[in-house]
N, C-alpha and C positions, 0 to 999 in steps of 0.2 A: 453708065459712064461714057460722056461724050469721046468721040475721036481724037479732038484736040486736047483733052484732059488726059487721054489715054498714052498721047505723044510724049507731053512734057512729063507725066510721072516716068515713062519708061525711059526716057533721055535723061531724066534727074538721077537716076539711079546708074545707068551706063556712063555717065559723065563722071559721077560721083567719083568713081574708082580711080581713074586716070588723075583726078584733080586731088584726090588723098595721096598716092604716090609721089605726086610733084610738091605738093604742100611738105610731106615728110622730108624729100630730099633738100628742100630749101631752108627746113627750119632749123633752128638754134636755140633749143629750149634750156632753161637753167631751172634749177630747182624751184627758184620763188616764181618763174612764170608758169611751170606746172602747177604751183600751190594755186597761184591766182585761177589758172584754167579749172583745177578740181572743184574751187569754190564756186565760179560760175557756173559748171556743169552741174554742180548739186543742186544750184537754182534753177537750171533749166530742166531737169530731170524732176524736180517737185511741180513745176507747172505742169511741165508734160504729163505725169503722173496722176496729177489731179484731174487733168483734163480727160486724159483716158478712163478715169472712175466715172465720168460722167457722159461718155459718149456711146451712144446705141447705134453703130453703123447702120445704115441701110434700112433702121426702122423709125426714128423720129427726129427732129431736128432738135439737136442740143442747144439749150439755151441757159442752162443752170450751170452753179459752179464757176468755174472760171471761163464760161461762155457766157455768161452774164455781162462779162468785161471787155472780152473781145472774141470776135468771130474765128480766131484762129490761135486759140492758146496752145495747140501740140508745136505750130511753127514759131510762136513765140518763145517757148522752150526752148526749141532748136536754136533760135537765133543767140540766146544765152549761152548755149553749149558753144556753138560756133564762134561765138566771141570770146569765148575762153580759148579756144584752141588759136583765134588769131593771136591773143597775146602772149600764149604758149610758145608760139612758131618763132619769137623774135626776130621776124625778118617781113621789112616791107613788102618784097615780093609775094611770099607766102600769104601774109595776110591781105594784099590785094586779089590773090587768086581765089581764096575762100569768100571775100566779100563779093565779087563778082559773080561767083557760082551760086551764092546765096540769093542775092539781087535778082539775077535772071530766073532762076528756076522756080525759085520759092514765091516771087509775086505772079508768076505764070501760072503756078498751080492753084495759089489762092484766087487768082480772078477765075479760072476754070471751075472751081470747086463751087463759088459762089452762083455761077451760071447753072450748074447741076444742080444746086439747092433751090434755085429759082424757079427751076422747071418743075421739080419734085414737090416742092412745098407752095409754091405761087405767093400769094399775099399775105401768108403766115410770114415766109421768109424776107419780103419786102419791108414789112413791120419791125421786124427785127432786126434787119438789117439798117434801117432808118435810126434806130436807138442805138445800135453796138457798132464800134469801129471794126473794120475789117484786122487790122493788126496791134496798133497801140493802144493798149487798154484804157478803159473809163474807170480810172482809179479813185478819182473822187466822187463816183455817183454811190449814192446810200441806197438806192433799192430800184431793182429793174422791175416793173409790172409785167406780168404775164399779159398776153394778149390772146384774142380768140385761137383756139385751136392748140396752144401749148399746153404742156403738162404743168401739173403744180411743181414746185421748186424739188429735185432730187437729191437725195444725199448721197456721197460718193460710195461706189461699190467696188470692192475688191474683186468681185466676179467679172466686171467691166474690164478692170484693168487688166486682168488674166486673158479674156476674150480677146482684147485689144492687143494682147501682145508686147505691151510696153517693156516689159522686162528685156527685149532684144535693144531698146535705146539705152538702159542701163549697161548690159553687155558691151554694146559697140562702144560707148562712151569709155568703161573701164579699159577694154582693149586700145582706144585711141590713145588713153594716158599712159599704158603700159608701152606702146610704140614710142611716144615721145620719151619716156624713159630710157628706152633703147637706143634711140638716136643722139640722146644726149651722152649715152655712154660711147656710142661709137665716135662721136665727135671727138669726145676726151682722148680715147684711144689714139686717133689719128691725130692728134694736138692740134685741133682747130680751135 
């Protein structure tokens, strides 16, 4: 892992906690906004879960499953979750905070990961990157051909899902939704 990637990964986590606290303080959720958040988050978790079931970290270049449509399906799933929380917060300031955090840190992390993968996999990554978009998925593509050096399409693996600890995203999302319910209750008690 490059030093630059380490920097962005480390600060993404360190900055995420205060961003989460400030978001929570600014949030004004309702039952409807929490429901919308739960639906968007479920979609995001399905995308992330599917990606985790195809990802063999530090072993091979992931190009199957959702990786055949976008090079960053984990972050795409996270974007759905973030969008849900932006809606749930019902606060312009909270929404701008989450959007800014996501845009700064995730775009930097995606660029740094692409650089690391290019160093590790060379021409194979370049061929993959030339036909699969970095973030927004190629939805209408009907078939992605494997190139030299890529494995045959792999099926989803629950073992990979567990190994990639994707259950932590589920736990974090449920905790976030619970905190929004608590915030709504507190605001109701305080008469906001």
